[in-house]
C-alpha positions in Angstrom: 61.1 -21.0 -50.8 64.3 -22.5 -52.1 64.3 -23.8 -55.7 65.0 -27.3 -54.7 61.9 -27.4 -52.5 59.7 -25.9 -55.2 60.9 -28.3 -57.9 60.7 -31.4 -55.6 57.1 -30.5 -54.6 55.9 -30.5 -58.2 58.2 -33.2 -59.6 57.4 -36.1 -57.3 53.7 -36.7 -57.8 53.6 -35.9 -61.5 56.7 -38.0 -62.4 55.2 -40.9 -60.5 51.9 -40.4 -62.2 53.5 -40.4 -65.6 55.4 -43.6 -64.8 52.3 -45.3 -63.5 50.4 -44.7 -66.8 48.8 -41.2 -66.3 50.0 -40.1 -69.8 51.8 -37.0 -70.8 49.2 -34.2 -70.5 50.9 -32.5 -67.6 54.6 -33.0 -68.4 54.9 -29.7 -70.3 53.4 -27.8 -67.4 55.8 -29.5 -64.9 58.8 -28.6 -67.1 57.6 -25.0 -67.2 57.0 -24.8 -63.4 60.5 -26.1 -62.8 62.1 -23.6 -65.2 60.1 -20.6 -63.9 61.1 -21.5 -60.4 64.7 -21.7 -61.4 64.6 -18.4 -63.2 62.8 -16.7 -60.3 65.2 -18.0 -57.6 68.4 -19.1 -59.3 71.1 -21.0 -57.4 74.7 -22.0 -58.2 75.2 -25.1 -60.2 76.1 -28.2 -58.2 78.6 -30.8 -58.9 77.4 -34.2 -60.1 75.0 -35.8 -57.7 73.0 -39.0 -57.6 70.0 -39.7 -55.5 68.1 -42.9 -54.9 64.7 -43.1 -53.2 62.3 -45.9 -52.1 59.6 -46.5 -49.6 56.0 -47.6 -49.5 52.4 -46.3 -49.6 49.2 -47.9 -48.5 45.8 -46.5 -49.7 42.7 -48.4 -48.2 39.1 -47.2 -48.8 35.6 -48.3 -48.1 32.0 -47.2 -48.9 28.7 -48.3 -50.6 29.2 -51.9 -49.6 32.7 -52.1 -51.2 36.3 -51.9 -49.8 39.7 -52.0 -51.4 43.4 -51.4 -50.6 46.3 -50.4 -52.9 49.9 -50.9 -51.8 52.9 -50.0 -53.8 56.7 -49.7 -53.4 58.3 -47.0 -55.6 62.0 -47.0 -56.6 63.7 -43.9 -58.2 67.2 -43.0 -59.2 68.1 -39.6 -60.4 71.5 -38.2 -61.7 72.3 -34.5 -62.0 75.4 -32.9 -63.5 75.3 -29.2 -64.2 72.5 -28.5 -66.6 71.9 -32.2 -67.4 69.5 -34.4 -65.4 68.3 -38.0 -65.9 66.1 -40.2 -63.8 64.5 -43.6 -63.7 61.3 -44.3 -61.8 59.1 -47.5 -61.4 57.0 -49.2 -58.7 55.7 -52.6 -57.7 52.0 -52.5 -56.7 49.4 -54.8 -55.2 45.7 -53.9 -55.5 42.8 -55.7 -53.9 39.0 -55.0 -54.2 35.9 -56.6 -52.8 32.7 -55.6 -54.6 29.3 -55.0 -53.1 28.3 -58.5 -54.1 31.2 -60.1 -52.2 33.3 -60.9 -55.2 37.1 -60.4 -54.8 39.7 -59.3 -57.3 43.5 -58.7 -56.8 46.6 -58.0 -58.9 50.3 -57.8 -58.0 52.5 -56.5 -60.8 55.4 -54.3 -61.7 54.2 -51.0 -63.2 55.6 -49.1 -66.2 59.1 -47.5 -65.9 59.6 -43.8 -66.6 62.9 -42.6 -68.0 63.3 -38.8 -67.8 66.0 -36.6 -69.3 66.4 -32.8 -69.3 68.9 -30.1 -70.2 68.6 -26.5 -69.0 70.3 -23.4 -70.4 70.0 -20.6 -67.8 71.6 -17.2 -68.1 73.3 -17.9 -71.4 70.6 -16.8 -73.9 68.0 -14.0 -74.1 65.5 -16.4 -72.6 66.2 -19.4 -70.4 65.5 -22.8 -71.9 64.6 -26.3 -70.5 64.5 -29.2 -73.0 63.1 -32.5 -71.8 62.5 -36.0 -73.2 60.4 -38.5 -71.1 60.0 -42.1 -72.1 57.4 -44.6 -70.8 58.9 -48.1 -70.9 56.2 -50.8 -71.0 57.3 -52.9 -68.1 53.8 -53.0 -66.6 50.7 -55.2 -67.2 48.3 -54.2 -69.9 46.4 -57.4 -70.8 43.8 -57.6 -68.0 41.0 -60.2 -67.4 37.5 -58.9 -66.7 38.0 -59.4 -63.0 41.3 -57.6 -63.0 39.8 -54.7 -65.0 37.6 -54.0 -62.0 40.8 -52.9 -60.2 41.0 -49.9 -62.5 39.3 -47.6 -60.0 38.3 -44.0 -59.8 41.3 -41.6 -59.3 39.5 -40.0 -56.4 39.9 -43.4 -54.5 43.4 -44.6 -55.4 46.5 -43.0 -57.0 47.3 -45.8 -59.5 44.6 -46.0 -62.1 46.6 -47.8 -64.9 48.8 -50.8 -64.5 50.6 -50.4 -67.8 50.6 -48.7 -71.2 52.7 -48.9 -74.4 56.0 -47.2 -75.3 55.4 -43.5 -75.0 57.8 -40.6 -76.0 57.2 -37.1 -74.7 59.5 -34.2 -75.8 59.0 -30.9 -74.0 60.2 -27.3 -74.4 59.9 -24.5 -71.8 61.1 -20.9 -72.2 61.2 -18.4 -69.3 62.6 -15.0 -68.4 62.6 -12.8 -65.3 62.3 -9.0 -64.9 63.2 -8.2 -61.4 60.4 -9.5 -59.1 58.5 -11.0 -62.0 59.2 -14.3 -63.9 57.2 -15.7 -66.7 57.4 -18.6 -69.1 55.6 -20.7 -71.7 55.9 -24.5 -72.4 54.9 -27.0 -75.0 55.0 -30.8 -75.3 54.0 -33.6 -77.6 53.2 -37.0 -76.2 53.4 -39.8 -78.7 51.6 -42.8 -77.2 52.3 -46.3 -78.6 49.7 -49.1 -78.9 49.4 -52.0 -76.5 47.2 -55.0 -75.8 44.2 -54.4 -73.6 42.9 -57.9 -73.4 39.4 -59.4 -73.3 38.0 -56.8 -70.8 38.0 -54.1 -73.5 36.5 -56.2 -76.3 39.7 -55.9 -78.5 43.4 -56.5 -78.5 45.3 -53.7 -80.1 44.6 -50.4 -78.4 46.2 -47.3 -79.8 45.6 -44.1 -77.7 45.7 -40.8 -79.4 48.7 -38.5 -79.1 48.5 -35.4 -76.9 49.6 -31.9 -77.6 50.1 -29.7 -74.5 50.6 -25.9 -74.0 51.2 -24.1 -70.8 52.0 -20.7 -69.4 52.9 -19.3 -65.9 53.7 -16.0 -64.3 55.2 -15.5 -60.8 55.5 -12.3 -58.9 57.5 -11.8 -55.7 55.4 -8.8 -54.5 57.0 -8.7 -51.0 60.2 -10.0 -49.5 58.4 -13.2 -48.2 55.5 -13.4 -50.5 55.0 -14.8 -54.0 51.9 -15.0 -56.3 51.5 -17.2 -59.3 49.1 -17.7 -62.2 49.3 -20.7 -64.4 47.3 -22.2 -67.3 47.3 -25.4 -69.3 45.8 -26.8 -72.4 45.8 -30.3 -73.9 44.4 -31.6 -77.2 44.0 -35.3 -77.7 44.2 -37.4 -80.8 41.6 -40.1 -81.5 41.9 -43.5 -79.8 41.7 -46.6 -81.9 40.8 -50.2 -81.0 41.8 -52.9 -83.5 42.3 -50.2 -86.2 38.9 -48.6 -85.7 38.5 -45.1 -84.2 36.5 -45.4 -81.0 37.0 -42.1 -79.0 38.2 -38.6 -79.4 38.6 -37.1 -75.9 37.6 -33.5 -75.6 40.1 -30.7 -75.1 41.4 -30.0 -71.6 41.8 -26.6 -70.0 43.0 -25.6 -66.6 43.6 -22.3 -64.8 45.4 -22.0 -61.4 46.0 -19.0 -59.1 47.9 -19.1 -55.9 50.2 -17.5 -53.4 52.9 -18.6 -51.0 54.9 -17.2 -48.1 58.2 -18.2 -46.5 59.1 -16.5 -43.2 61.4 -17.7 -40.5 60.7 -21.3 -39.8 57.3 -21.2 -41.4 56.1 -21.7 -45.0 52.5 -21.6 -46.3 50.8 -21.7 -49.7 47.2 -21.7 -51.0 45.8 -22.1 -54.5 42.6 -22.6 -56.4 42.3 -24.4 -59.8 39.5 -24.8 -62.3 39.5 -27.7 -64.8 37.2 -27.7 -67.8 36.8 -30.5 -70.4 35.1 -30.0 -73.7 32.8 -32.3 -75.6 34.3 -35.6 -76.8 33.9 -37.5 -80.0 32.1 -40.8 -79.5 30.8 -43.6 -81.6 27.5 -42.9 -83.3 24.8 -45.4 -84.4 26.5 -45.9 -87.8 29.9 -46.7 -86.2 31.6 -43.4 -87.0 32.8 -40.8 -84.5 30.6 -37.7 -83.9 30.6 -35.0 -81.3 28.6 -36.0 -78.2 25.4 -33.9 -77.6 26.5 -33.0 -74.0 29.7 -32.8 -72.1 30.5 -36.1 -70.5 32.6 -34.4 -67.8 31.4 -31.5 -65.7 33.6 -28.6 -64.6 35.9 -29.3 -61.7 37.1 -26.9 -59.0 40.0 -27.7 -56.6 41.5 -25.7 -53.7 44.5 -26.5 -51.4 46.2 -25.0 -48.4 49.6 -26.2 -47.2 51.8 -25.3 -44.3 55.3 -26.2 -43.1 57.2 -25.6 -39.9 61.0 -26.3 -39.3 61.5 -27.7 -35.8 65.2 -27.4 -36.4 67.7 -27.5 -39.3 67.0 -31.2 -39.9 63.3 -31.7 -39.1 60.3 -30.3 -40.8 56.5 -30.7 -40.1 54.0 -30.4 -43.0 50.2 -30.3 -43.3 47.9 -30.0 -46.3 44.1 -29.6 -46.7 42.6 -30.2 -50.1 39.1 -29.8 -51.4 37.4 -30.7 -54.7 34.0 -30.1 -56.2 33.0 -31.6 -59.6 29.7 -30.6 -61.1 27.5 -33.2 -62.9 27.9 -33.6 -66.6 25.4 -32.4 -69.2 23.4 -35.7 -69.4 20.1 -36.2 -67.6 20.1 -38.5 -64.6 18.2 -41.2 -66.5 20.9 -41.4 -69.2 23.5 -44.2 -69.4 26.1 -41.5 -69.7 25.2 -39.6 -66.6 28.0 -38.7 -64.2 26.8 -36.9 -61.0 28.4 -34.3 -58.9 30.9 -35.1 -56.1 32.7 -33.4 -53.2 36.0 -34.6 -51.8 38.1 -33.3 -48.8 41.5 -34.7 -47.9 43.8 -33.9 -45.0 47.4 -35.0 -44.7 50.1 -34.4 -42.1 53.8 -35.4 -42.3 57.2 -35.1 -40.9 60.6 -35.1 -42.7 64.1 -35.4 -41.3 67.6 -35.2 -42.7 70.2 -37.6 -41.3 74.0 -37.4 -41.6 73.7 -34.8 -44.5 73.1 -37.5 -47.2 70.0 -39.3 -45.9 66.4 -37.9 -45.9 63.2 -39.5 -44.6 59.6 -38.4 -45.1 56.5 -40.0 -43.5 52.8 -38.9 -44.1 49.5 -39.9 -42.7 46.2 -38.7 -44.1 42.7 -39.5 -45.1 39.8 -38.4 -47.4 36.0 -38.1 -47.5 34.2 -38.4 -50.8 30.5 -38.0 -51.4 29.3 -38.6 -54.9 26.3 -39.2 -57.0 26.3 -42.1 -59.4 28.9 -42.2 -62.1 28.0 -44.5 -65.1 31.0 -43.8 -67.2 34.1 -45.9 -66.7 35.4 -46.3 -64.1 31.8 -46.5 -62.8 31.2 -45.6 -59.2 28.0 -46.1 -57.1 26.4 -43.1 -55.4 27.3 -42.9 -51.7 29.9 -41.8 -49.2 33.5 -43.2 -49.4 36.2 -42.9 -46.8 39.9 -43.6 -47.3 43.3 -43.4 -45.6 46.9 -42.9 -46.8 50.1 -44.1 -45.1 53.3 -43.5 -46.9 57.1 -43.3 -46.1 60.0 -42.4 -48.4 63.8 -42.6 -47.8 66.3 -40.8 -50.0 70.1 -41.1 -50.1 72.5 -38.8 -52.0 75.9 -39.7 -53.1 
């Protein structure tokens, strides 16, 4: 697969997630993936290029007597000149939800803006280097009423689970090197997360999320002319969250391990991967008001698998399809505990078509849906036991100049 395709596949969803308030835990891994892909399949440096993208996405879902829809319009501008790149990404979103009791809630707002910068040094040092600095600009909405807070939904239902954060700064460093058919790299990042006003829904005003330290590693092996295998791992350590100056939560360490392979041959491309996600025990408030390690893990282990395929109808048109599965085990608490989170299974299927027009225009349209069956989840965002169904319709247009 060409480097541009590899980088675009990883960058788009994670950059959007960071701009929409997902935090910085995955940014170091994304930087590493981009650098290892570049080292494994280098390409000549291009002249300065600017791209602008926009479109829309609609995510309706229904189940357990509830229904909701989330609609958003993203806008992104990116500039590249040799080893330097900079980008700006934001979105406007409308979210609506009707609860099982018939109560309605809705919110329309601009989301946070993500400013990304990076500099790569490839082929000039004993190891190749990618430096990055990502900033979260607080243009979104943070002070939510209690009704608006019900729109912060489970991430298995909608993609946008935060309408705003504070000012965040996330420097990253990735190092990589190739040895013939093998390329490997390591990455690190530090996400400084600024405080912001949560509003009455949280029982306090000044919320200061803990900073995040991330580490990552990846190995790629082109073991045949059209085949590539990869193994990647990630780790994140979270600082303690504070509310009105008092420590209220120390989220447990995050570990992930991913193994996959891909093949490009003729007009076809295909890939498959499996990932395990493991979260350690968190620090929570005890009876005396201090933080202590919880007796059980509040989040069970999570397993994800994905298979993707693409076919080029011609030089300008490409069809894509993806099948994704997820299983999350119940946490360590008993089912009569107020901290119980049950197991869940989720399957999603998406099909799309992309086309290039007049060498500078590109368009992509996707249609998909998901099935989610879950036991009760009593930790925020709470979710009733039952079966949930959802759809996704999205379109994106990109122009280069």
